[in-house]
Structures are given as C-alpha cells and as structure tokens.
N, CA, C and O atoms as a DFTB+ gen file, in Angstrom:
624 C
 N C O
     1  1     102.856     115.571     124.049
     2  2     102.021     115.188     122.896
     3  2     100.678     114.643     123.481
     4  3     100.665     113.777     124.355
     5  1      99.610     115.168     122.980
     6  2      98.269     114.714     123.377
     7  2      97.976     113.349     122.776
     8  3      98.384     113.049     121.654
     9  1      97.252     112.514     123.546
    10  2      96.878     111.180     123.150
    11  2      95.323     111.123     123.219
    12  3      94.718     111.507     124.219
    13  1      94.708     110.632     122.122
    14  2      93.292     110.538     121.997
    15  2      92.871     109.105     121.631
    16  3      93.536     108.456     120.824
    17  1      91.755     108.603     122.226
    18  2      91.263     107.323     121.918
    19  2      89.821     107.489     121.502
    20  3      89.049     108.161     122.187
    21  1      89.451     106.892     120.398
    22  2      88.014     106.943     119.948
    23  2      87.571     105.476     119.624
    24  3      88.373     104.570     119.396
    25  1      86.236     105.341     119.627
    26  2      85.690     103.977     119.439
    27  2      84.438     104.075     118.542
    28  3      83.511     104.821     118.857
    29  1      84.411     103.352     117.471
    30  2      83.253     103.345     116.589
    31  2      82.596     101.983     116.766
    32  3      83.249     100.939     116.751
    33  1      81.224     102.039     116.941
    34  2      80.472     100.798     117.029
    35  2      79.743     100.589     115.733
    36  3      79.037     101.476     115.254
    37  1      79.910      99.417     115.163
    38  2      79.254      98.933     113.995
    39  2      78.203      97.973     114.468
    40  3      78.537      97.001     115.146
    41  1      76.928      98.199     114.143
    42  2      75.843      97.299     114.487
    43  2      75.094      97.014     113.171
    44  3      74.394      97.878     112.644
    45  1      75.253      95.806     112.663
    46  2      74.661      95.509     111.374
    47  2      75.343      96.336     110.315
    48  3      76.562      96.277     110.154
    49  1      74.556      97.109     109.593
    50  2      75.033      97.955     108.528
    51  2      75.126      99.421     108.918
    52  3      75.247     100.282     108.047
    53  1      75.071      99.726     110.225
    54  2      75.060     101.090     110.692
    55  2      76.219     101.300     111.708
    56  3      76.708     100.348     112.316
    57  1      76.630     102.553     111.866
    58  2      77.605     102.955     112.830
    59  2      77.060     104.104     113.666
    60  3      76.262     104.912     113.191
    61  1      77.509     104.163     114.935
    62  2      77.037     105.225     115.868
    63  2      78.092     106.302     115.760
    64  3      79.284     106.053     115.941
    65  1      77.615     107.545     115.450
    66  2      78.545     108.692     115.293
    67  2      78.030     109.819     116.157
    68  3      76.845     109.902     116.480
    69  1      78.985     110.707     116.531
    70  2      78.681     111.864     117.315
    71  2      78.804     113.099     116.409
    72  3      79.857     113.303     115.806
    73  1      77.789     113.900     116.302
    74  2      77.854     115.117     115.482
    75  2      78.261     116.302     116.451
    76  3      77.525     116.688     117.359
    77  1      79.424     116.807     116.188
    78  2      79.933     117.878     117.066
    79  2      79.323     119.222     116.641
    80  3      79.250     119.536     115.453
    81  1      78.891     119.998     117.628
    82  2      78.192     121.250     117.337
    83  2      79.105     122.329     116.718
    84  3      78.607     123.127     115.924
    85  1      80.368     122.397     117.026
    86  2      81.169     123.500     116.491
    87  2      81.229     123.563     115.016
    88  3      80.986     124.619     114.431
    89  1      81.558     122.423     114.359
    90  2      81.739     122.437     112.914
    91  2      80.557     121.621     112.153
    92  3      80.371     121.667     110.937
    93  1      79.850     120.924     113.010
    94  2      78.756     120.095     112.365
    95  2      79.422     118.831     111.802
    96  3      78.807     118.155     110.977
    97  1      80.650     118.483     112.210
    98  2      81.366     117.333     111.674
    99  2      81.024     116.105     112.543
   100  3      80.738     116.217     113.735
   101  1      81.065     114.954     111.902
   102  2      80.857     113.678     112.572
   103  2      82.161     113.062     113.069
   104  3      83.185     113.175     112.394
   105  1      82.149     112.448     114.169
   106  2      83.295     111.744     114.765
   107  2      82.858     110.515     115.453
   108  3      81.679     110.329     115.753
   109  1      83.851     109.634     115.717
   110  2      83.546     108.515     116.575
   111  2      83.686     108.993     118.014
   112  3      84.602     109.762     118.304
   113  1      82.819     108.571     118.923
   114  2      82.975     108.991     120.318
   115  2      84.346     108.706     120.882
   116  3      84.908     107.631     120.673
   117  1      84.869     109.655     121.583
   118  2      86.218     109.481     122.130
   119  2      86.757     110.705     122.762
   120  3      86.059     111.719     122.794
   121  1      87.988     110.686     123.284
   122  2      88.526     111.832     123.898
   123  2      89.958     111.575     124.437
   124  3      90.621     110.605     124.070
   125  1      90.391     112.479     125.311
   126  2      91.704     112.406     125.842
   127  2      92.038     111.226     126.723
   128  3      91.215     110.829     127.547
   129  1      93.137     110.692     126.590
   130  2      93.605     109.593     127.464
   131  2      94.132     110.227     128.732
   132  3      94.972     111.125     128.679
   133  1      93.628     109.751     129.909
   134  2      94.081     110.333     131.151
   135  2      95.405     109.732     131.592
   136  3      95.742     108.625     131.173
   137  1      96.152     110.419     132.411
   138  2      97.395     109.918     132.927
   139  2      97.278     108.566     133.601
   140  3      96.434     108.374     134.476
   141  1      98.138     107.611     133.190
   142  2      98.062     106.274     133.818
   143  2      97.020     105.367     133.248
   144  3      96.929     104.211     133.662
   145  1      96.222     105.838     132.309
   146  2      95.195     105.013     131.691
   147  2      95.679     104.359     130.379
   148  3      96.379     104.982     129.580
   149  1      95.292     103.113     130.186
   150  2      95.642     102.455     128.958
   151  2      94.769     102.978     127.834
   152  3      93.703     103.538     128.091
   153  1      95.212     102.802     126.564
   154  2      94.423     103.300     125.426
   155  2      93.053     102.578     125.405
   156  3      92.034     103.178     125.062
   157  1      93.047     101.295     125.775
   158  2      91.787     100.490     125.810
   159  2      90.870     101.052     126.890
   160  3      89.681     101.254     126.646
   161  1      91.393     101.297     128.041
   162  2      90.592     101.900     129.145
   163  2      89.999     103.216     128.722
   164  3      88.822     103.478     128.966
   165  1      90.799     104.046     128.090
   166  2      90.396     105.351     127.709
   167  2      89.240     105.282     126.655
   168  3      88.229     105.973     126.777
   169  1      89.435     104.427     125.627
   170  2      88.378     104.269     124.599
   171  2      87.099     103.812     125.225
   172  3      86.037     104.353     124.919
   173  1      87.164     102.816     126.108
   174  2      85.890     102.325     126.771
   175  2      85.249     103.398     127.655
   176  3      84.030     103.568     127.656
   177  1      86.086     104.119     128.407
   178  2      85.547     105.163     129.314
   179  2      84.945     106.277     128.487
   180  3      83.798     106.657     128.722
   181  1      85.657     106.798     127.552
   182  2      85.145     107.919     126.747
   183  2      83.852     107.549     125.994
   184  3      82.926     108.354     125.894
   185  1      83.813     106.341     125.481
   186  2      82.600     105.841     124.778
   187  2      81.484     105.825     125.711
   188  3      80.404     106.289     125.345
   189  1      81.637     105.315     126.942
   190  2      80.617     105.260     127.942
   191  2      80.129     106.635     128.331
   192  3      78.927     106.893     128.400
   193  1      81.111     107.541     128.591
   194  2      80.739     108.904     128.955
   195  2      79.951     109.644     127.920
   196  3      79.047     110.418     128.238
   197  1      80.306     109.398     126.640
   198  2      79.623     110.118     125.553
   199  2      78.368     109.493     125.005
   200  3      77.580     110.145     124.320
   201  1      78.181     108.197     125.317
   202  2      77.003     107.473     124.729
   203  2      76.085     106.939     125.828
   204  3      74.895     106.747     125.577
   205  1      76.603     106.690     127.055
   206  2      75.781     106.039     128.060
   207  2      75.685     104.543     127.899
   208  3      74.925     103.877     128.602
   209  1      76.475     104.006     126.952
   210  2      76.392     102.538     126.609
   211  2      77.802     101.971     126.772
   212  3      78.763     102.726     126.925
   213  1      77.921     100.676     126.741
   214  2      79.153      99.979     126.772
   215  2      79.380      99.231     125.452
   216  3      78.490      98.519     124.987
   217  1      80.527      99.382     124.865
   218  2      80.850      98.668     123.624
   219  2      81.226      97.227     123.997
   220  3      81.882      96.960     125.004
   221  1      80.759      96.292     123.104
   222  2      81.065      94.869     123.349
   223  2      82.322      94.476     122.621
   224  3      82.416      94.650     121.406
   225  1      83.275      93.957     123.326
   226  2      84.591      93.522     122.820
   227  2      85.257      94.457     121.836
   228  3      85.534      94.081     120.697
   229  1      85.518      95.702     122.287
   230  2      86.228      96.597     121.390
   231  2      87.670      96.132     121.123
   232  3      88.313      95.552     121.999
   233  1      88.151      96.382     119.949
   234  2      89.601      96.105     119.614
   235  2      90.193      97.198     118.807
   236  3      89.510      97.899     118.060
   237  1      91.460      97.333     118.966
   238  2      92.222      98.350     118.247
   239  2      92.304      98.070     116.795
   240  3      92.621      96.959     116.369
   241  1      92.003      99.138     115.990
   242  2      92.030      99.032     114.504
   243  2      93.042      99.982     113.847
   244  3      93.413      99.780     112.691
   245  1      93.490     101.018     114.575
   246  2      94.341     101.970     113.935
   247  2      95.117     102.857     114.934
   248  3      94.618     103.194     116.008
   249  1      96.304     103.208     114.558
   250  2      97.144     104.148     115.334
   251  2      97.636     105.204     114.391
   252  3      98.295     104.894     113.398
   253  1      97.325     106.476     114.685
   254  2      97.627     107.568     113.749
   255  2      98.342     108.710     114.430
   256  3      98.133     108.991     115.610
   257  1      99.187     109.359     113.662
   258  2      99.812     110.605     114.087
   259  2      99.104     111.733     113.331
   260  3      99.029     111.712     112.103
   261  1      98.596     112.699     114.063
   262  2      97.926     113.852     113.449
   263  2      98.864     115.063     113.634
   264  3      99.304     115.367     114.743
   265  1      99.143     115.716     112.549
   266  2     100.069     116.852     112.511
   267  2      99.343     118.069     111.951
   268  3      98.649     117.985     110.938
   269  1      99.523     119.240     112.653
   270  2      99.003     120.489     112.167
   271  2     100.203     121.318     111.763
   272  3     101.182     121.445     112.499
   273  1     100.094     121.895     110.534
   274  2     101.100     122.793     109.966
   275  2     100.546     124.085     109.550
   276  3      99.393     124.193     109.133
   277  1     101.399     125.107     109.666
   278  2     100.974     126.476     109.121
   279  2     102.145     126.968     108.381
   280  3     103.243     127.009     108.935
   281  1     101.977     127.349     107.148
   282  2     103.046     127.839     106.299
   283  2     104.255     126.902     106.299
   284  3     105.401     127.351     106.319
   285  1     103.983     125.604     106.276
   286  2     105.033     124.586     106.218
   287  2     105.721     124.374     107.531
   288  3     106.668     123.589     107.586
   289  1     105.305     125.031     108.608
   290  2     105.871     124.876     109.905
   291  2     104.943     124.029     110.821
   292  3     103.716     124.116     110.782
   293  1     105.637     123.196     111.654
   294  2     104.952     122.355     112.631
   295  2     104.231     123.316     113.659
   296  3     104.817     124.293     114.127
   297  1     102.975     123.001     113.976
   298  2     102.233     123.779     114.969
   299  2     101.783     122.856     116.139
   300  3     101.881     123.237     117.306
   301  1     101.298     121.659     115.810
   302  2     100.786     120.761     116.824
   303  2     100.826     119.374     116.341
   304  3     100.866     119.136     115.134
   305  1     100.816     118.426     117.253
   306  2     100.766     117.014     116.911
   307  2     100.133     116.185     118.050
   308  3     100.312     116.478     119.232
   309  1      99.401     115.157     117.651
   310  2      98.796     114.262     118.675
   311  2      98.646     112.846     118.042
   312  3      98.692     112.650     116.828
   313  1      98.473     111.928     118.935
   314  2      98.272     110.550     118.553
   315  2      96.812     110.159     118.729
   316  3      96.161     110.559     119.695
   317  1      96.306     109.372     117.783
   318  2      94.902     108.878     117.824
   319  2      94.940     107.357     117.716
   320  3      95.581     106.772     116.843
   321  1      94.205     106.744     118.669
   322  2      94.049     105.293     118.667
   323  2      92.591     104.997     118.424
   324  3      91.736     105.376     119.224
   325  1      92.290     104.311     117.309
   326  2      90.914     104.067     116.948
   327  2      90.538     102.579     117.214
   328  3      91.211     101.644     116.782
   329  1      89.457     102.439     117.928
   330  2      88.938     101.107     118.267
   331  2      87.622     100.862     117.553
   332  3      86.974     101.819     117.131
   333  1      87.216      99.642     117.406
   334  2      85.910      99.227     116.759
   335  2      85.345      98.142     117.604
   336  3      86.074      97.348     118.199
   337  1      83.964      98.104     117.661
   338  2      83.248      97.037     118.299
   339  2      82.034      96.755     117.376
   340  3      81.623      97.618     116.600
   341  1      81.497      95.586     117.474
   342  2      80.300      95.237     116.618
   343  2      78.993      95.182     117.352
   344  3      77.997      94.690     116.820
   345  1      78.980      95.671     118.548
   346  2      77.733      95.747     119.256
   347  2      77.944      96.616     120.485
   348  3      79.070      96.960     120.844
   349  1      76.823      96.961     121.122
   350  2      76.861      97.740     122.390
   351  2      75.776      97.232     123.284
   352  3      74.836      96.562     122.855
   353  1      75.937      97.583     124.603
   354  2      74.980      97.223     125.603
   355  2      74.308      98.526     126.090
   356  3      74.986      99.445     126.549
   357  1      73.012      98.589     125.987
   358  2      72.275      99.806     126.378
   359  2      71.753     100.564     125.248
   360  3      71.979     100.220     124.088
   361  1      71.052     101.597     125.560
   362  2      70.462     102.507     124.581
   363  2      71.221     103.853     124.574
   364  3      71.211     104.543     125.594
   365  1      71.857     104.241     123.501
   366  2      72.680     105.419     123.502
   367  2      71.802     106.715     123.765
   368  3      70.626     106.797     123.409
   369  1      72.468     107.681     124.403
   370  2      71.875     109.003     124.534
   371  2      71.513     109.493     123.098
   372  3      72.052     109.004     122.106
   373  1      70.604     110.454     123.034
   374  2      70.393     111.102     121.702
   375  2      71.194     112.362     121.607
   376  3      71.603     112.755     120.515
   377  1      71.442     113.045     122.787
   378  2      72.236     114.232     122.735
   379  2      73.014     114.409     124.095
   380  3      72.475     114.087     125.154
   381  1      74.209     114.892     124.053
   382  2      75.006     115.216     125.242
   383  2      75.654     116.542     125.031
   384  3      75.495     117.160     123.979
   385  1      76.386     116.990     126.019
   386  2      77.087     118.282     125.864
   387  2      78.148     118.231     124.774
   388  3      78.599     119.264     124.278
   389  1      78.556     116.969     124.394
   390  2      79.533     116.790     123.304
   391  2      78.911     116.895     121.921
   392  3      79.608     117.195     120.951
   393  1      77.605     116.651     121.815
   394  2      76.925     116.714     120.535
   395  2      75.745     115.767     120.410
   396  3      75.215     115.290     121.413
   397  1      75.334     115.495     119.185
   398  2      74.157     114.648     118.923
   399  2      74.646     113.305     118.442
   400  3      75.486     113.215     117.546
   401  1      74.102     112.238     119.059
   402  2      74.452     110.872     118.669
   403  2      73.422     110.403     117.647
   404  3      72.219     110.597     117.823
   405  1      73.925     109.773     116.559
   406  2      73.044     109.344     115.501
   407  2      73.641     107.978     114.847
   408  3      74.847     107.792     114.686
   409  1      72.683     107.104     114.515
   410  2      73.057     105.910     113.775
   411  2      73.090     106.315     112.283
   412  3      72.192     107.020     111.824
   413  1      74.085     105.888     111.545
   414  2      74.151     106.153     110.117
   415  2      74.523     104.865     109.358
   416  3      75.255     104.031     109.891
   417  1      74.035     104.699     108.146
   418  2      74.549     103.574     107.357
   419  2      76.017     103.751     107.125
   420  3      76.512     104.868     106.976
   421  1      76.720     102.627     107.093
   422  2      78.171     102.654     106.914
   423  2      78.519     103.462     105.668
   424  3      79.498     104.208     105.658
   425  1      77.745     103.317     104.659
   426  2      77.978     103.990     103.383
   427  2      78.045     105.510     103.552
   428  3      78.680     106.198     102.753
   429  1      77.397     106.027     104.583
   430  2      77.382     107.512     104.878
   431  2      78.774     108.024     105.293
   432  3      79.071     109.213     105.175
   433  1      79.620     107.098     105.780
   434  2      80.964     107.523     106.160
   435  2      81.686     108.162     104.994
   436  3      82.575     108.989     105.195
   437  1      81.318     107.793     103.776
   438  2      82.014     108.311     102.564
   439  2      81.656     109.740     102.240
   440  3      82.391     110.420     101.524
   441  1      80.492     110.225     102.777
   442  2      80.039     111.575     102.401
   443  2      79.702     112.523     103.557
   444  3      79.557     113.725     103.334
   445  1      79.578     112.022     104.756
   446  2      79.208     112.916     105.895
   447  2      80.361     113.896     106.123
   448  3      81.524     113.578     105.877
   449  1      80.002     115.126     106.611
   450  2      81.051     116.067     106.905
   451  2      81.879     115.594     108.027
   452  3      81.350     115.313     109.102
   453  1      83.230     115.483     107.827
   454  2      84.183     115.114     108.864
   455  2      85.577     115.375     108.352
   456  3      85.782     115.611     107.161
   457  1      86.531     115.331     109.256
   458  2      87.972     115.477     108.814
   459  2      88.277     114.303     107.968
   460  3      87.859     113.189     108.283
   461  1      89.015     114.510     106.868
   462  2      89.311     113.474     105.891
   463  2      90.117     112.365     106.526
   464  3      89.934     111.219     106.113
   465  1      90.970     112.587     107.465
   466  2      91.652     111.563     108.124
   467  2      90.741     110.629     108.944
   468  3      90.961     109.419     109.004
   469  1      89.727     111.218     109.565
   470  2      88.705     110.400     110.242
   471  2      87.973     109.539     109.272
   472  3      87.669     108.380     109.557
   473  1      87.678     110.109     108.090
   474  2      86.944     109.294     107.106
   475  2      87.778     108.079     106.709
   476  3      87.242     106.976     106.604
   477  1      89.093     108.264     106.485
   478  2      90.014     107.169     106.123
   479  2      90.046     106.107     107.225
   480  3      89.881     104.911     106.983
   481  1      90.270     106.610     108.467
   482  2      90.429     105.590     109.548
   483  2      89.105     104.910     109.982
   484  3      89.108     103.740     110.364
   485  1      88.011     105.626     109.922
   486  2      86.710     105.006     110.320
   487  2      86.252     104.017     109.279
   488  3      85.729     102.959     109.627
   489  1      86.439     104.342     107.966
   490  2      86.050     103.382     106.933
   491  2      86.882     102.106     107.061
   492  3      86.376     100.988     106.954
   493  1      88.181     102.320     107.294
   494  2      89.023     101.115     107.513
   495  2      88.502     100.321     108.696
   496  3      88.303      99.109     108.604
   497  1      88.286     101.001     109.794
   498  2      87.909     100.315     111.019
   499  2      86.632      99.380     110.822
   500  3      86.584      98.272     111.356
   501  1      85.651      99.857     110.068
   502  2      84.411      99.104     109.967
   503  2      84.316      98.217     108.684
   504  3      83.376      97.434     108.544
   505  1      85.284      98.349     107.769
   506  2      85.119      97.649     106.504
   507  2      86.256      96.647     106.241
   508  3      86.077      95.739     105.429
   509  1      87.410      96.780     106.894
   510  2      88.581      95.964     106.521
   511  2      89.121      95.245     107.727
   512  3      88.858      95.614     108.872
   513  1      89.899      94.186     107.439
   514  2      90.582      93.425     108.536
   515  2      91.937      93.974     108.712
   516  3      92.413      94.751     107.884
   517  1      92.591      93.585     109.794
   518  2      93.970      94.017     110.094
   519  2      93.975      95.322     110.871
   520  3      92.995      95.739     111.487
   521  1      95.161      95.940     110.797
   522  2      95.474      97.183     111.511
   523  2      95.903      98.203     110.471
   524  3      96.474      97.884     109.429
   525  1      95.602      99.420     110.804
   526  2      96.078     100.568     109.908
   527  2      96.893     101.551     110.754
   528  3      96.594     101.789     111.924
   529  1      97.864     102.076     110.167
   530  2      98.762     103.073     110.751
   531  2      98.882     104.230     109.805
   532  3      98.815     104.027     108.593
   533  1      99.057     105.446     110.299
   534  2      99.197     106.513     109.367
   535  2      99.521     107.819     109.996
   536  3      99.507     107.972     111.218
   537  1      99.811     108.755     109.151
   538  2     100.056     110.130     109.528
   539  2      99.183     111.042     108.636
   540  3      99.194     110.931     107.410
   541  1      98.469     111.895     109.257
   542  2      97.643     112.879     108.529
   543  2      98.190     114.271     108.898
   544  3      98.324     114.637     110.065
   545  1      98.493     115.014     107.833
   546  2      98.946     116.417     108.064
   547  2      97.873     117.347     107.550
   548  3      97.401     117.223     106.420
   549  1      97.478     118.332     108.448
   550  2      96.415     119.252     108.210
   551  2      96.884     120.693     108.337
   552  3      97.949     120.966     108.892
   553  1      96.086     121.602     107.822
   554  2      96.239     123.017     108.120
   555  2      95.566     123.270     109.487
   556  3      94.954     122.358     110.043
   557  1      95.670     124.456     110.014
   558  2      94.970     124.739     111.262
   559  2      93.442     124.684     111.119
   560  3      92.727     124.543     112.111
   561  1      92.952     124.797     109.888
   562  2      91.482     124.719     109.615
   563  2      91.079     123.313     109.213
   564  3      89.982     123.105     108.693
   565  1      91.937     122.367     109.443
   566  2      91.720     120.960     109.167
   567  2      91.502     120.604     107.681
   568  3      90.737     119.704     107.333
   569  1      92.204     121.345     106.842
   570  2      92.259     120.902     105.433
   571  2      93.368     119.941     105.300
   572  3      94.490     120.245     105.706
   573  1      93.119     118.781     104.748
   574  2      94.111     117.687     104.671
   575  2      95.179     118.102     103.652
   576  3      94.874     118.380     102.493
   577  1      96.461     118.137     104.117
   578  2      97.565     118.428     103.258
   579  2      98.264     117.163     102.734
   580  3      98.715     117.090     101.591
   581  1      98.326     116.171     103.641
   582  2      99.053     114.928     103.232
   583  2      98.556     113.751     104.103
   584  3      98.131     113.922     105.245
   585  1      98.632     112.570     103.510
   586  2      98.180     111.342     104.174
   587  2      99.132     110.270     103.826
   588  3      99.361     110.024     102.641
   589  1      99.741     109.568     104.851
   590  2     100.558     108.400     104.662
   591  2      99.954     107.266     105.429
   592  3      99.788     107.350     106.645
   593  1      99.610     106.163     104.707
   594  2      98.925     105.033     105.291
   595  2      99.711     103.751     105.149
   596  3     100.289     103.504     104.091
   597  1      99.751     102.934     106.174
   598  2     100.318     101.620     106.084
   599  2      99.278     100.655     106.727
   600  3      98.545     101.065     107.627
   601  1      99.214      99.432     106.290
   602  2      98.290      98.435     106.753
   603  2      99.033      97.148     107.033
   604  3     100.050      96.846     106.409
   605  1      98.496      96.377     108.007
   606  2      99.064      95.049     108.276
   607  2      97.936      94.092     108.675
   608  3      96.923      94.504     109.241
   609  1      98.134      92.830     108.373
   610  2      97.219      91.824     108.802
   611  2      98.015      90.706     109.449
   612  3      99.134      90.418     109.022
   613  1      97.474      90.089     110.443
   614  2      98.163      89.041     111.188
   615  2      97.901      87.699     110.444
   616  3      96.777      87.392     110.049
   617  1      98.938      86.962     110.285
   618  2      98.812      85.637     109.691
   619  2      98.914      84.627     110.813
   620  3      99.744      84.756     111.713
   621  1      98.058      83.619     110.749
   622  2      98.030      82.584     111.773
   623  2      98.923      81.397     111.447
   624  3      98.997      80.447     112.226
C-alpha cells in the first residue's frame, strides 16, 4: 500500500497550494513516504523539495484511506497523512517540475479545482481543531463515490 504525506501552510488568511499540470488541480505539496521515513519526516522533506521553504511547526491534522474502484471492484488503495503549519521560512518557488505554487485565500479551497477528498481534508486542516480520519472512494477518473469522515478533539 502506497503512503503519501502532504503539508498545507496557512499564513494569515491564505494557503500555499501547488497547481498540478496534468489536470490543473490544486493540491497541498507532498508525496511518497520513503522506506524507513516517518510520516513527519516525509511531509517536511516533500514540502521542502516542492517549495524550497521549511514549514514552521507542522502537525498532523488527518489520516485518510483513499480507495479507487471500477465497476464496484477494488482497483487501488493508499494512505494519506495531512499536516498543517501556520508559517514557513523562506520564499517559495513560483514553479517547479511538480507544478505552479500559488498563495490563495482560504475561502478558495471551497471552489478551486481539486479532488473532493482533498477539499474536505484541506478545509478541515486549516479551519478546524482536532484530528480528522476518513475514507474516500473514487472512480479511476477521481469522481468521488463515497466519503466516510470521523473527527476527534483532545481534551485536557
């Protein structure tokens, strides 16, 4: 099973997003977790590789199972670990081989082109407290078929 870590930085009322060239969809910078690497290390490394900056005090906000189905049959599955930080050190690239980096108002997360599961988890990451867990089931063309979400908050 593939494991992916992404990291969204919220700075004031804006978030840093990566526009991928293939579909023109927006994502949080991230990528595959390497063998022996923690999810935290992977999120920080991928963020640095894709933005040229370092996130300040990133923390985990969500753990998700992503499932691809075709004609009701399982095709693929991977885990996604979403981190958030409220600042970064450095000036982000404007463009990399991964796509174009852009700052957007948080409100834009509701309407920018992206996978619907990403919309759910990124909005949660930047707007709500606690942790979110979920399963998103898609077609091979990333049409959302089903979404199951659970949330938790820590009490002191």
